[in-house]
Backbone as XML, in Angstrom:
<?xml version="1.0"?>
<chain id="A" units="angstrom">
  <residue number="1" name="UNK">
    <atom name="N" x="83.465" y="99.450" z="87.568"/>
    <atom name="CA" x="83.653" y="100.720" z="87.465"/>
    <atom name="C" x="83.972" y="101.384" z="85.846"/>
  </residue>
  <residue number="2" name="UNK">
    <atom name="N" x="83.469" y="102.207" z="85.583"/>
    <atom name="CA" x="83.402" y="102.791" z="84.324"/>
    <atom name="C" x="84.992" y="103.085" z="84.062"/>
  </residue>
  <residue number="3" name="UNK">
    <atom name="N" x="85.476" y="102.476" z="82.992"/>
    <atom name="CA" x="86.987" y="102.897" z="82.725"/>
    <atom name="C" x="87.107" y="102.907" z="81.191"/>
  </residue>
  <residue number="4" name="UNK">
    <atom name="N" x="88.133" y="103.271" z="80.774"/>
    <atom name="CA" x="88.454" y="103.319" z="79.265"/>
    <atom name="C" x="89.810" y="102.261" z="79.190"/>
  </residue>
  <residue number="5" name="UNK">
    <atom name="N" x="89.578" y="101.303" z="78.587"/>
    <atom name="CA" x="90.511" y="100.125" z="78.334"/>
    <atom name="C" x="91.707" y="100.614" z="77.501"/>
  </residue>
  <residue number="6" name="UNK">
    <atom name="N" x="92.586" y="100.349" z="77.716"/>
    <atom name="CA" x="93.764" y="101.034" z="76.962"/>
    <atom name="C" x="94.901" y="99.930" z="77.386"/>
  </residue>
  <residue number="7" name="UNK">
    <atom name="N" x="95.658" y="99.775" z="76.302"/>
    <atom name="CA" x="96.836" y="98.838" z="76.289"/>
    <atom name="C" x="98.115" y="98.967" z="77.392"/>
  </residue>
  <residue number="8" name="UNK">
    <atom name="N" x="98.523" y="98.420" z="77.922"/>
    <atom name="CA" x="99.846" y="98.767" z="79.232"/>
    <atom name="C" x="100.835" y="98.964" z="78.057"/>
  </residue>
  <residue number="9" name="UNK">
    <atom name="N" x="101.846" y="99.859" z="78.425"/>
    <atom name="CA" x="102.849" y="99.870" z="77.536"/>
    <atom name="C" x="103.849" y="98.544" z="78.112"/>
  </residue>
  <residue number="10" name="UNK">
    <atom name="N" x="104.801" y="97.936" z="76.960"/>
    <atom name="CA" x="105.506" y="96.914" z="77.078"/>
    <atom name="C" x="106.188" y="96.578" z="78.516"/>
  </residue>
  <residue number="11" name="UNK">
    <atom name="N" x="106.861" y="98.026" z="78.614"/>
    <atom name="CA" x="107.871" y="98.157" z="79.664"/>
    <atom name="C" x="107.385" y="97.875" z="80.993"/>
  </residue>
  <residue number="12" name="UNK">
    <atom name="N" x="105.795" y="98.568" z="81.096"/>
    <atom name="CA" x="105.240" y="98.155" z="82.358"/>
    <atom name="C" x="104.949" y="96.480" z="82.609"/>
  </residue>
  <residue number="13" name="UNK">
    <atom name="N" x="104.684" y="95.724" z="81.552"/>
    <atom name="CA" x="104.439" y="94.581" z="81.653"/>
    <atom name="C" x="105.610" y="93.563" z="81.764"/>
  </residue>
  <residue number="14" name="UNK">
    <atom name="N" x="106.611" y="94.137" z="81.050"/>
    <atom name="CA" x="108.099" y="93.572" z="81.200"/>
    <atom name="C" x="108.416" y="93.659" z="82.697"/>
  </residue>
  <residue number="15" name="UNK">
    <atom name="N" x="108.195" y="94.574" z="83.613"/>
    <atom name="CA" x="108.949" y="95.008" z="84.961"/>
    <atom name="C" x="108.215" y="94.127" z="85.815"/>
  </residue>
  <residue number="16" name="UNK">
    <atom name="N" x="106.810" y="93.467" z="85.659"/>
    <atom name="CA" x="106.502" y="92.837" z="86.304"/>
    <atom name="C" x="107.211" y="91.472" z="86.913"/>
  </residue>
  <residue number="17" name="UNK">
    <atom name="N" x="107.537" y="90.925" z="87.920"/>
    <atom name="CA" x="108.651" y="89.881" z="88.099"/>
    <atom name="C" x="107.459" y="88.373" z="88.201"/>
  </residue>
  <residue number="18" name="UNK">
    <atom name="N" x="107.939" y="87.516" z="87.769"/>
    <atom name="CA" x="107.556" y="86.283" z="87.659"/>
    <atom name="C" x="107.377" y="85.438" z="88.891"/>
  </residue>
  <residue number="19" name="UNK">
    <atom name="N" x="108.086" y="85.870" z="90.146"/>
    <atom name="CA" x="108.346" y="85.330" z="91.177"/>
    <atom name="C" x="106.930" y="85.469" z="92.012"/>
  </residue>
  <residue number="20" name="UNK">
    <atom name="N" x="106.051" y="84.519" z="92.246"/>
    <atom name="CA" x="104.701" y="84.538" z="92.928"/>
    <atom name="C" x="104.717" y="85.264" z="94.128"/>
  </residue>
  <residue number="21" name="UNK">
    <atom name="N" x="105.789" y="84.732" z="95.028"/>
    <atom name="CA" x="105.754" y="85.260" z="96.358"/>
    <atom name="C" x="106.032" y="86.573" z="96.266"/>
  </residue>
  <residue number="22" name="UNK">
    <atom name="N" x="106.972" y="87.081" z="95.555"/>
    <atom name="CA" x="107.170" y="88.209" z="95.506"/>
    <atom name="C" x="106.074" y="89.293" z="95.288"/>
  </residue>
  <residue number="23" name="UNK">
    <atom name="N" x="105.111" y="88.915" z="94.265"/>
    <atom name="CA" x="104.065" y="89.242" z="93.580"/>
    <atom name="C" x="102.802" y="89.520" z="94.665"/>
  </residue>
  <residue number="24" name="UNK">
    <atom name="N" x="102.774" y="88.424" z="95.363"/>
    <atom name="CA" x="101.849" y="88.386" z="96.546"/>
    <atom name="C" x="102.016" y="89.197" z="97.581"/>
  </residue>
  <residue number="25" name="UNK">
    <atom name="N" x="103.471" y="89.148" z="97.923"/>
    <atom name="CA" x="103.764" y="90.198" z="98.961"/>
    <atom name="C" x="103.098" y="91.533" z="98.342"/>
  </residue>
  <residue number="26" name="UNK">
    <atom name="N" x="103.584" y="91.888" z="97.364"/>
    <atom name="CA" x="103.508" y="93.372" z="96.747"/>
    <atom name="C" x="101.886" y="93.411" z="96.737"/>
  </residue>
  <residue number="27" name="UNK">
    <atom name="N" x="100.945" y="92.470" z="96.363"/>
    <atom name="CA" x="99.406" y="92.804" z="96.370"/>
    <atom name="C" x="99.141" y="92.788" z="97.933"/>
  </residue>
  <residue number="28" name="UNK">
    <atom name="N" x="99.848" y="92.301" z="99.023"/>
    <atom name="CA" x="99.503" y="92.619" z="100.190"/>
    <atom name="C" x="100.089" y="94.089" z="100.839"/>
  </residue>
  <residue number="29" name="UNK">
    <atom name="N" x="100.815" y="94.587" z="100.385"/>
    <atom name="CA" x="101.234" y="95.599" z="100.622"/>
    <atom name="C" x="100.173" y="96.922" z="100.114"/>
  </residue>
  <residue number="30" name="UNK">
    <atom name="N" x="99.757" y="96.640" z="98.918"/>
    <atom name="CA" x="98.946" y="97.482" z="98.278"/>
    <atom name="C" x="97.435" y="97.547" z="98.790"/>
  </residue>
  <residue number="31" name="UNK">
    <atom name="N" x="97.222" y="96.136" z="99.117"/>
    <atom name="CA" x="95.745" y="96.230" z="100.066"/>
    <atom name="C" x="95.777" y="96.831" z="101.083"/>
  </residue>
  <residue number="32" name="UNK">
    <atom name="N" x="97.035" y="96.452" z="102.043"/>
    <atom name="CA" x="97.057" y="97.217" z="103.261"/>
    <atom name="C" x="96.852" y="98.745" z="102.974"/>
  </residue>
  <residue number="33" name="UNK">
    <atom name="N" x="97.852" y="99.124" z="102.110"/>
    <atom name="CA" x="97.610" y="100.923" z="101.798"/>
    <atom name="C" x="96.131" y="101.164" z="101.406"/>
  </residue>
  <residue number="34" name="UNK">
    <atom name="N" x="95.207" y="100.471" z="100.718"/>
    <atom name="CA" x="94.006" y="100.786" z="100.515"/>
    <atom name="C" x="93.218" y="100.494" z="101.702"/>
  </residue>
  <residue number="35" name="UNK">
    <atom name="N" x="93.547" y="99.633" z="102.630"/>
    <atom name="CA" x="92.769" y="99.608" z="103.895"/>
    <atom name="C" x="92.896" y="100.617" z="104.730"/>
  </residue>
  <residue number="36" name="UNK">
    <atom name="N" x="94.315" y="101.133" z="104.659"/>
    <atom name="CA" x="94.929" y="102.503" z="105.533"/>
    <atom name="C" x="93.923" y="103.596" z="105.132"/>
  </residue>
  <residue number="37" name="UNK">
    <atom name="N" x="93.960" y="103.895" z="103.779"/>
    <atom name="CA" x="93.326" y="104.951" z="103.165"/>
    <atom name="C" x="91.804" y="104.824" z="103.473"/>
  </residue>
  <residue number="38" name="UNK">
    <atom name="N" x="91.269" y="103.532" z="103.334"/>
    <atom name="CA" x="89.910" y="103.339" z="103.495"/>
    <atom name="C" x="89.558" y="104.097" z="105.329"/>
  </residue>
  <residue number="39" name="UNK">
    <atom name="N" x="90.325" y="103.517" z="105.924"/>
    <atom name="CA" x="90.339" y="103.571" z="107.702"/>
    <atom name="C" x="90.441" y="105.072" z="107.877"/>
  </residue>
  <residue number="40" name="UNK">
    <atom name="N" x="90.811" y="106.187" z="107.135"/>
    <atom name="CA" x="91.110" y="107.390" z="107.517"/>
    <atom name="C" x="90.421" y="108.326" z="106.613"/>
  </residue>
  <residue number="41" name="UNK">
    <atom name="N" x="89.321" y="107.724" z="105.583"/>
    <atom name="CA" x="88.297" y="108.622" z="105.007"/>
    <atom name="C" x="87.087" y="108.630" z="105.555"/>
  </residue>
  <residue number="42" name="UNK">
    <atom name="N" x="86.608" y="109.969" z="105.570"/>
    <atom name="CA" x="85.373" y="110.332" z="106.210"/>
    <atom name="C" x="84.166" y="109.698" z="105.355"/>
  </residue>
  <residue number="43" name="UNK">
    <atom name="N" x="82.944" y="109.275" z="105.842"/>
    <atom name="CA" x="82.189" y="108.907" z="105.074"/>
    <atom name="C" x="81.424" y="109.986" z="104.151"/>
  </residue>
  <residue number="44" name="UNK">
    <atom name="N" x="81.303" y="111.221" z="104.202"/>
    <atom name="CA" x="81.318" y="112.240" z="102.986"/>
    <atom name="C" x="82.185" y="112.185" z="101.878"/>
  </residue>
  <residue number="45" name="UNK">
    <atom name="N" x="83.540" y="111.838" z="102.065"/>
    <atom name="CA" x="84.270" y="111.993" z="101.210"/>
    <atom name="C" x="84.234" y="110.538" z="100.615"/>
  </residue>
  <residue number="46" name="UNK">
    <atom name="N" x="84.237" y="109.497" z="100.910"/>
    <atom name="CA" x="83.732" y="108.131" z="100.427"/>
    <atom name="C" x="82.648" y="108.202" z="99.593"/>
  </residue>
  <residue number="47" name="UNK">
    <atom name="N" x="81.539" y="108.886" z="99.949"/>
    <atom name="CA" x="80.414" y="109.005" z="99.342"/>
    <atom name="C" x="80.617" y="109.976" z="97.798"/>
  </residue>
  <residue number="48" name="UNK">
    <atom name="N" x="81.456" y="110.851" z="97.828"/>
    <atom name="CA" x="82.039" y="111.846" z="96.939"/>
    <atom name="C" x="82.771" y="111.188" z="95.741"/>
  </residue>
  <residue number="49" name="UNK">
    <atom name="N" x="83.935" y="110.326" z="96.307"/>
    <atom name="CA" x="84.587" y="109.044" z="95.464"/>
    <atom name="C" x="83.831" y="108.203" z="94.872"/>
  </residue>
  <residue number="50" name="UNK">
    <atom name="N" x="82.577" y="107.703" z="95.512"/>
    <atom name="CA" x="81.674" y="106.465" z="94.978"/>
    <atom name="C" x="80.988" y="107.112" z="94.038"/>
  </residue>
  <residue number="51" name="UNK">
    <atom name="N" x="80.598" y="108.634" z="93.968"/>
    <atom name="CA" x="79.669" y="109.405" z="93.061"/>
    <atom name="C" x="80.503" y="109.557" z="91.419"/>
  </residue>
  <residue number="52" name="UNK">
    <atom name="N" x="81.816" y="109.914" z="92.138"/>
    <atom name="CA" x="82.594" y="110.437" z="90.825"/>
    <atom name="C" x="82.951" y="108.751" z="90.322"/>
  </residue>
  <residue number="53" name="UNK">
    <atom name="N" x="83.444" y="107.894" z="90.833"/>
    <atom name="CA" x="83.645" y="106.584" z="90.192"/>
    <atom name="C" x="82.676" y="105.752" z="89.674"/>
  </residue>
  <residue number="54" name="UNK">
    <atom name="N" x="81.369" y="105.980" z="90.182"/>
    <atom name="CA" x="80.407" y="105.148" z="89.707"/>
    <atom name="C" x="79.138" y="106.022" z="89.018"/>
  </residue>
  <residue number="55" name="UNK">
    <atom name="N" x="79.011" y="107.256" z="89.148"/>
    <atom name="CA" x="78.192" y="107.863" z="88.796"/>
    <atom name="C" x="76.598" y="107.703" z="88.929"/>
  </residue>
  <residue number="56" name="UNK">
    <atom name="N" x="75.733" y="107.352" z="88.133"/>
    <atom name="CA" x="74.235" y="107.063" z="88.387"/>
    <atom name="C" x="74.296" y="105.657" z="88.516"/>
  </residue>
  <residue number="57" name="UNK">
    <atom name="N" x="75.230" y="104.774" z="88.532"/>
    <atom name="CA" x="75.144" y="103.579" z="88.721"/>
    <atom name="C" x="75.516" y="102.942" z="90.121"/>
  </residue>
  <residue number="58" name="UNK">
    <atom name="N" x="75.591" y="103.842" z="90.763"/>
    <atom name="CA" x="76.205" y="103.482" z="92.127"/>
    <atom name="C" x="75.000" y="102.950" z="92.966"/>
  </residue>
  <residue number="59" name="UNK">
    <atom name="N" x="73.888" y="103.535" z="92.931"/>
    <atom name="CA" x="72.651" y="103.008" z="93.635"/>
    <atom name="C" x="72.727" y="103.099" z="95.292"/>
  </residue>
  <residue number="60" name="UNK">
    <atom name="N" x="71.823" y="102.848" z="96.020"/>
    <atom name="CA" x="71.931" y="102.671" z="97.508"/>
    <atom name="C" x="72.346" y="101.417" z="97.808"/>
  </residue>
  <residue number="61" name="UNK">
    <atom name="N" x="72.121" y="100.435" z="96.830"/>
    <atom name="CA" x="72.750" y="99.176" z="97.444"/>
    <atom name="C" x="74.053" y="98.644" z="97.267"/>
  </residue>
  <residue number="62" name="UNK">
    <atom name="N" x="74.649" y="99.456" z="96.491"/>
    <atom name="CA" x="76.327" y="99.177" z="96.347"/>
    <atom name="C" x="77.039" y="99.216" z="97.663"/>
  </residue>
  <residue number="63" name="UNK">
    <atom name="N" x="77.770" y="98.237" z="97.975"/>
    <atom name="CA" x="78.551" y="97.956" z="99.204"/>
    <atom name="C" x="80.021" y="98.104" z="98.844"/>
  </residue>
  <residue number="64" name="UNK">
    <atom name="N" x="80.698" y="98.817" z="99.226"/>
    <atom name="CA" x="82.153" y="99.163" z="99.111"/>
    <atom name="C" x="82.946" y="97.542" z="99.584"/>
  </residue>
  <residue number="65" name="UNK">
    <atom name="N" x="82.533" y="97.143" z="100.508"/>
    <atom name="CA" x="83.134" y="95.893" z="101.000"/>
    <atom name="C" x="82.829" y="94.571" z="100.207"/>
  </residue>
  <residue number="66" name="UNK">
    <atom name="N" x="81.808" y="94.665" z="99.428"/>
    <atom name="CA" x="81.399" y="93.562" z="98.686"/>
    <atom name="C" x="81.960" y="93.627" z="97.234"/>
  </residue>
  <residue number="67" name="UNK">
    <atom name="N" x="81.924" y="95.087" z="96.876"/>
    <atom name="CA" x="82.615" y="95.250" z="95.644"/>
    <atom name="C" x="84.216" y="94.763" z="95.533"/>
  </residue>
  <residue number="68" name="UNK">
    <atom name="N" x="84.880" y="95.458" z="97.004"/>
    <atom name="CA" x="86.292" y="95.040" z="96.812"/>
    <atom name="C" x="86.509" y="93.615" z="97.257"/>
  </residue>
  <residue number="69" name="UNK">
    <atom name="N" x="85.837" y="92.939" z="97.514"/>
    <atom name="CA" x="86.048" y="91.695" z="97.758"/>
    <atom name="C" x="86.039" y="90.820" z="96.694"/>
  </residue>
  <residue number="70" name="UNK">
    <atom name="N" x="84.916" y="91.188" z="95.865"/>
    <atom name="CA" x="84.604" y="90.459" z="94.278"/>
    <atom name="C" x="85.870" y="90.720" z="93.638"/>
  </residue>
  <residue number="71" name="UNK">
    <atom name="N" x="86.155" y="91.925" z="93.480"/>
    <atom name="CA" x="87.247" y="92.666" z="92.572"/>
    <atom name="C" x="88.413" y="91.425" z="93.186"/>
  </residue>
  <residue number="72" name="UNK">
    <atom name="N" x="88.734" y="91.571" z="94.530"/>
    <atom name="CA" x="90.082" y="90.774" z="94.647"/>
    <atom name="C" x="90.046" y="89.317" z="94.391"/>
  </residue>
  <residue number="73" name="UNK">
    <atom name="N" x="88.771" y="88.694" z="94.353"/>
    <atom name="CA" x="88.404" y="87.370" z="94.088"/>
    <atom name="C" x="88.759" y="87.214" z="92.750"/>
  </residue>
  <residue number="74" name="UNK">
    <atom name="N" x="88.330" y="87.992" z="91.928"/>
    <atom name="CA" x="88.461" y="87.878" z="90.297"/>
    <atom name="C" x="89.911" y="88.027" z="90.127"/>
  </residue>
  <residue number="75" name="UNK">
    <atom name="N" x="90.701" y="88.724" z="90.745"/>
    <atom name="CA" x="92.279" y="88.848" z="90.486"/>
    <atom name="C" x="92.572" y="87.410" z="91.033"/>
  </residue>
  <residue number="76" name="UNK">
    <atom name="N" x="92.393" y="87.066" z="91.990"/>
    <atom name="CA" x="92.805" y="85.604" z="92.554"/>
    <atom name="C" x="92.619" y="84.672" z="91.289"/>
  </residue>
  <residue number="77" name="UNK">
    <atom name="N" x="91.214" y="84.763" z="90.797"/>
    <atom name="CA" x="90.904" y="83.628" z="89.815"/>
    <atom name="C" x="91.861" y="83.740" z="88.362"/>
  </residue>
  <residue number="78" name="UNK">
    <atom name="N" x="92.210" y="85.132" z="88.029"/>
    <atom name="CA" x="92.925" y="85.360" z="87.021"/>
    <atom name="C" x="94.435" y="84.875" z="87.338"/>
  </residue>
  <residue number="79" name="UNK">
    <atom name="N" x="94.992" y="85.010" z="88.495"/>
    <atom name="CA" x="96.157" y="84.425" z="89.087"/>
    <atom name="C" x="96.363" y="82.925" z="88.685"/>
  </residue>
  <residue number="80" name="UNK">
    <atom name="N" x="95.338" y="82.337" z="89.029"/>
    <atom name="CA" x="95.128" y="80.849" z="89.160"/>
    <atom name="C" x="95.236" y="80.352" z="87.874"/>
  </residue>
  <residue number="81" name="UNK">
    <atom name="N" x="94.375" y="80.901" z="87.011"/>
    <atom name="CA" x="94.333" y="80.685" z="85.711"/>
    <atom name="C" x="95.509" y="80.570" z="84.896"/>
  </residue>
  <residue number="82" name="UNK">
    <atom name="N" x="96.228" y="81.742" z="84.944"/>
    <atom name="CA" x="97.728" y="82.234" z="84.682"/>
    <atom name="C" x="98.623" y="81.241" z="85.085"/>
  </residue>
  <residue number="83" name="UNK">
    <atom name="N" x="98.487" y="80.738" z="86.445"/>
    <atom name="CA" x="99.556" y="79.930" z="86.993"/>
    <atom name="C" x="99.268" y="78.211" z="85.916"/>
  </residue>
  <residue number="84" name="UNK">
    <atom name="N" x="98.096" y="77.822" z="85.803"/>
    <atom name="CA" x="97.737" y="76.631" z="85.398"/>
    <atom name="C" x="98.208" y="76.762" z="83.778"/>
  </residue>
  <residue number="85" name="UNK">
    <atom name="N" x="98.153" y="78.120" z="83.273"/>
    <atom name="CA" x="98.405" y="78.000" z="81.692"/>
    <atom name="C" x="99.741" y="78.047" z="81.674"/>
  </residue>
  <residue number="86" name="UNK">
    <atom name="N" x="100.740" y="78.599" z="82.604"/>
    <atom name="CA" x="102.034" y="78.749" z="82.353"/>
    <atom name="C" x="103.038" y="77.348" z="82.723"/>
  </residue>
  <residue number="87" name="UNK">
    <atom name="N" x="101.963" y="76.452" z="83.657"/>
    <atom name="CA" x="102.292" y="75.039" z="84.174"/>
    <atom name="C" x="102.266" y="74.198" z="82.855"/>
  </residue>
  <residue number="88" name="UNK">
    <atom name="N" x="101.092" y="74.503" z="82.275"/>
    <atom name="CA" x="100.835" y="73.623" z="80.918"/>
    <atom name="C" x="101.833" y="74.037" z="79.886"/>
  </residue>
  <residue number="89" name="UNK">
    <atom name="N" x="102.380" y="75.073" z="79.686"/>
    <atom name="CA" x="103.394" y="75.413" z="78.621"/>
    <atom name="C" x="104.414" y="74.785" z="79.069"/>
  </residue>
  <residue number="90" name="UNK">
    <atom name="N" x="104.905" y="74.582" z="80.396"/>
    <atom name="CA" x="106.124" y="73.907" z="80.875"/>
    <atom name="C" x="106.152" y="72.468" z="80.830"/>
  </residue>
  <residue number="91" name="UNK">
    <atom name="N" x="105.064" y="71.973" z="80.199"/>
    <atom name="CA" x="104.883" y="70.338" z="80.292"/>
    <atom name="C" x="104.693" y="69.656" z="81.648"/>
  </residue>
  <residue number="92" name="UNK">
    <atom name="N" x="104.043" y="71.071" z="82.590"/>
    <atom name="CA" x="103.480" y="70.289" z="84.050"/>
    <atom name="C" x="102.262" y="70.188" z="83.764"/>
  </residue>
  <residue number="93" name="UNK">
    <atom name="N" x="101.874" y="69.222" z="84.636"/>
    <atom name="CA" x="99.941" y="69.067" z="84.749"/>
    <atom name="C" x="99.316" y="70.402" z="85.361"/>
  </residue>
  <residue number="94" name="UNK">
    <atom name="N" x="98.459" y="70.975" z="84.833"/>
    <atom name="CA" x="97.590" y="71.802" z="85.345"/>
    <atom name="C" x="97.253" y="71.628" z="86.969"/>
  </residue>
  <residue number="95" name="UNK">
    <atom name="N" x="97.030" y="72.338" z="87.861"/>
    <atom name="CA" x="96.712" y="72.279" z="89.108"/>
    <atom name="C" x="95.415" y="72.657" z="88.986"/>
  </residue>
  <residue number="96" name="UNK">
    <atom name="N" x="94.506" y="72.626" z="90.073"/>
    <atom name="CA" x="93.306" y="72.657" z="90.104"/>
    <atom name="C" x="92.253" y="72.477" z="89.076"/>
  </residue>
  <residue number="97" name="UNK">
    <atom name="N" x="92.349" y="71.597" z="88.375"/>
    <atom name="CA" x="91.871" y="71.097" z="87.540"/>
    <atom name="C" x="90.781" y="70.124" z="87.832"/>
  </residue>
  <residue number="98" name="UNK">
    <atom name="N" x="89.393" y="70.587" z="87.867"/>
    <atom name="CA" x="88.494" y="69.174" z="88.278"/>
    <atom name="C" x="88.275" y="68.225" z="87.168"/>
  </residue>
  <residue number="99" name="UNK">
    <atom name="N" x="88.198" y="66.788" z="87.594"/>
    <atom name="CA" x="87.884" y="65.962" z="86.609"/>
    <atom name="C" x="86.332" y="66.209" z="86.121"/>
  </residue>
  <residue number="100" name="UNK">
    <atom name="N" x="86.524" y="66.083" z="84.910"/>
    <atom name="CA" x="85.258" y="66.416" z="84.077"/>
    <atom name="C" x="84.725" y="65.317" z="83.426"/>
  </residue>
  <residue number="101" name="UNK">
    <atom name="N" x="83.848" y="64.033" z="83.490"/>
    <atom name="CA" x="83.685" y="63.402" z="82.700"/>
    <atom name="C" x="82.874" y="63.476" z="81.506"/>
  </residue>
  <residue number="102" name="UNK">
    <atom name="N" x="82.584" y="64.652" z="81.213"/>
    <atom name="CA" x="81.819" y="64.976" z="80.027"/>
    <atom name="C" x="82.818" y="65.623" z="79.262"/>
  </residue>
  <residue number="103" name="UNK">
    <atom name="N" x="84.148" y="65.806" z="79.915"/>
    <atom name="CA" x="85.043" y="66.494" z="78.826"/>
    <atom name="C" x="86.387" y="65.668" z="79.039"/>
  </residue>
  <residue number="104" name="UNK">
    <atom name="N" x="86.647" y="64.843" z="77.957"/>
    <atom name="CA" x="87.834" y="64.071" z="78.202"/>
    <atom name="C" x="89.326" y="64.557" z="78.250"/>
  </residue>
  <residue number="105" name="UNK">
    <atom name="N" x="89.878" y="63.999" z="78.817"/>
    <atom name="CA" x="91.436" y="64.535" z="78.906"/>
    <atom name="C" x="92.202" y="64.477" z="77.627"/>
  </residue>
</chain>
């Protein structure tokens, strides 16, 4: 989706909890809200929102469900990476690290 990348204010960054369970619960709440909005949106309104968000790039093959699933999967990958990095900075072994014989430990 086209966007202008801007830095988030430090206060907003600092306001995010380090509690994984709390953050997961919040993500579930936000996702449920998204689904509820989607359930109550007409097809015409959805087409208008897609046109506003994607412009000419939206094309006939763009599927909202696929985009949303891919978007959520990318966030899960970010969370996994951040958790691994945090564990390593605390002297703990990284989780979800496949053994790679071509890259020695």
